[in-house]
Backbone as CSV, one residue per row, in Angstrom:
resi,resn,N_x,N_y,N_z,CA_x,CA_y,CA_z,C_x,C_y,C_z
1,MET,-4.442,-12.701,1.079,-3.107,-12.431,0.682,-2.717,-10.715,1.424
2,ASN,-1.544,-11.703,1.203,-1.052,-9.869,2.069,0.036,-9.361,0.951
3,VAL,0.189,-7.916,1.325,1.124,-7.625,0.452,1.449,-6.051,1.248
4,SER,2.743,-5.547,0.909,3.593,-5.539,2.632,3.978,-4.249,1.793
5,CYS,4.597,-2.944,2.305,5.212,-1.833,1.535,5.893,-1.188,2.686
6,SER,7.041,-0.978,2.742,7.937,-0.109,3.287,8.496,0.897,3.896
7,ALA,9.377,1.221,4.127,10.708,2.798,3.373,11.492,3.405,4.764
8,ASP,12.460,3.718,4.623,13.268,4.213,5.739,13.522,5.278,6.484
9,ARG,12.163,5.585,7.213,11.969,7.276,6.769,10.934,7.577,8.360
10,ASP,11.132,9.172,9.375,10.522,9.481,10.054,9.077,9.897,9.412
11,ASN,8.562,9.632,10.445,6.761,10.243,10.493,6.428,10.130,9.160
12,LEU,5.582,8.428,8.573,5.813,8.528,7.674,4.697,7.424,7.431
13,ARG,3.380,8.809,6.921,2.111,8.218,6.485,1.949,6.667,5.564
14,PHE,1.389,5.975,5.290,1.015,4.625,4.331,-0.589,5.397,4.165
15,ASN,-0.662,4.685,2.442,-2.013,4.983,2.331,-1.794,3.868,0.981
16,TRP,-2.757,3.019,1.129,-3.369,1.708,-0.318,-4.823,2.400,-0.928
17,THR,-4.615,2.205,-2.040,-5.428,2.966,-2.715,-5.149,1.138,-3.212
18,SER,-6.780,0.577,-4.267,-6.489,0.217,-5.497,-7.950,1.037,-5.858
19,ASP,-8.377,0.874,-7.601,-9.084,1.041,-8.824,-8.938,2.868,-8.183
20,LEU,-8.460,3.122,-7.548,-9.154,4.804,-6.809,-9.802,5.067,-5.368
21,ASN,-9.920,3.245,-5.445,-11.265,3.212,-3.900,-9.555,2.914,-2.518
22,THR,-9.618,4.200,-1.147,-8.610,4.648,-0.351,-8.913,3.154,0.667
23,LEU,-7.892,2.114,0.805,-8.071,1.425,1.242,-7.475,0.533,2.774
24,SER,-6.770,2.186,2.759,-6.135,1.503,4.209,-5.408,3.136,4.127
25,HIS,-5.436,3.453,5.708,-4.730,4.603,6.033,-4.132,4.140,7.432
26,LEU,-1.807,4.877,7.339,-1.405,4.066,8.552,-0.143,4.904,8.832
27,GLU,0.228,5.050,9.844,0.962,6.202,10.191,2.220,4.894,10.749
28,ASN,3.469,4.581,10.397,4.225,3.373,10.636,5.717,3.811,9.818
29,ARG,6.493,3.036,10.111,7.605,2.628,9.129,7.021,1.653,7.570
30,THR,6.786,0.605,8.374,6.132,-0.759,7.656,4.498,-0.249,7.633
31,SER,3.813,-1.288,6.056,2.471,-1.355,6.772,2.218,-2.704,5.309
32,THR,1.264,-3.724,6.665,1.377,-4.659,5.399,-0.996,-4.464,5.023
33,LEU,-1.043,-5.587,4.149,-2.491,-4.800,3.549,-2.837,-6.562,3.892
34,ILE,-4.046,-6.197,3.790,-3.736,-8.396,3.671,-5.769,-7.772,3.343
35,LEU,-5.963,-9.320,1.788,-6.699,-8.771,0.715,-7.411,-9.786,1.824
36,TYR,-8.825,-10.067,0.553,-9.137,-10.955,0.127,-8.214,-12.100,-0.789
37,LYS,-8.684,-13.640,-1.035,-7.759,-14.323,-1.779,-8.111,-14.053,-3.277
38,ASP,-9.167,-14.206,-3.236,-9.993,-13.336,-4.906,-9.453,-12.209,-5.634
39,HIS,-9.425,-11.204,-4.574,-8.413,-9.539,-4.639,-7.256,-9.614,-5.841
40,HIS,-8.667,-8.402,-6.930,-7.362,-9.243,-7.667,-7.309,-7.406,-8.252
41,GLY,-7.109,-6.983,-9.676,-6.311,-5.461,-10.650,-5.005,-4.790,-9.267
42,LYS,-4.367,-3.591,-9.161,-3.544,-3.033,-9.250,-3.890,-2.652,-7.952
43,VAL,-3.246,-2.201,-6.877,-2.851,-1.933,-6.109,-1.900,-0.828,-5.606
44,THR,-1.662,0.100,-4.951,-0.607,0.859,-4.971,-0.281,1.258,-3.298
45,CYS,0.537,1.451,-2.560,0.892,2.042,-1.847,1.589,3.420,-1.899
46,SER,1.059,4.677,-1.712,2.065,5.889,-1.618,2.357,5.892,0.063
47,VAL,3.090,6.220,-0.075,4.443,6.745,1.658,4.192,8.474,1.445
48,GLU,4.539,8.777,2.327,5.535,10.051,2.821,5.293,10.679,3.688
49,ASN,6.010,12.039,3.281,6.655,12.418,5.215,6.266,14.121,4.828
50,HIS,7.062,14.749,5.283,6.817,16.377,5.775,8.209,16.921,3.870
51,VAL,9.009,16.029,3.497,10.162,15.976,3.198,9.826,15.331,1.919
52,SER,9.036,14.646,1.678,9.289,13.636,0.562,7.940,12.864,0.334
53,ARG,7.429,12.324,-0.784,6.761,11.352,-1.575,7.248,10.283,-2.863
54,ASP,6.785,9.329,-2.001,6.853,8.114,-3.490,5.381,6.551,-2.953
55,HIS,5.866,5.822,-4.338,4.326,5.313,-4.800,5.390,3.952,-5.646
56,ILE,4.522,3.340,-5.190,4.586,2.180,-6.430,3.130,0.993,-6.412
57,THR,3.207,0.407,-7.588,1.570,-0.192,-8.098,2.629,-1.846,-8.382
58,THR,1.507,-2.418,-7.793,1.704,-3.616,-8.476,0.118,-4.219,-9.466
59,GLU,0.174,-5.080,-9.937,-0.845,-5.506,-10.644,-1.495,-7.225,-9.694
60,LEU,-2.279,-7.389,-9.310,-2.819,-8.704,-8.463,-3.211,-9.741,-9.614
61,GLN,-2.592,-10.905,-9.071,-4.019,-11.382,-9.685,-4.750,-12.659,-8.822
62,PRO,-5.529,-12.476,-8.877,-6.631,-13.283,-7.429,-5.503,-15.243,-7.436
63,CYS,-5.577,-15.638,-6.040,-5.183,-16.775,-6.229,-5.713,-17.960,-6.299
64,PRO,-5.539,-19.198,-7.207,-6.152,-20.287,-7.845,-6.756,-20.450,-6.913
């Protein structure tokens, strides 16, 4: 299962968390997280730079 997050700014830092555990930390304009097909629960993508920060959370269901 792939989950993507993107933003259009410079010097971005992405941080993926699931149930408060850090999954990945990347610096880029886009970030794709690859998860096991049975992963479920909330996944949050946080993105920040020196000017601002934002995040989005989605609830994942396991693949059938």
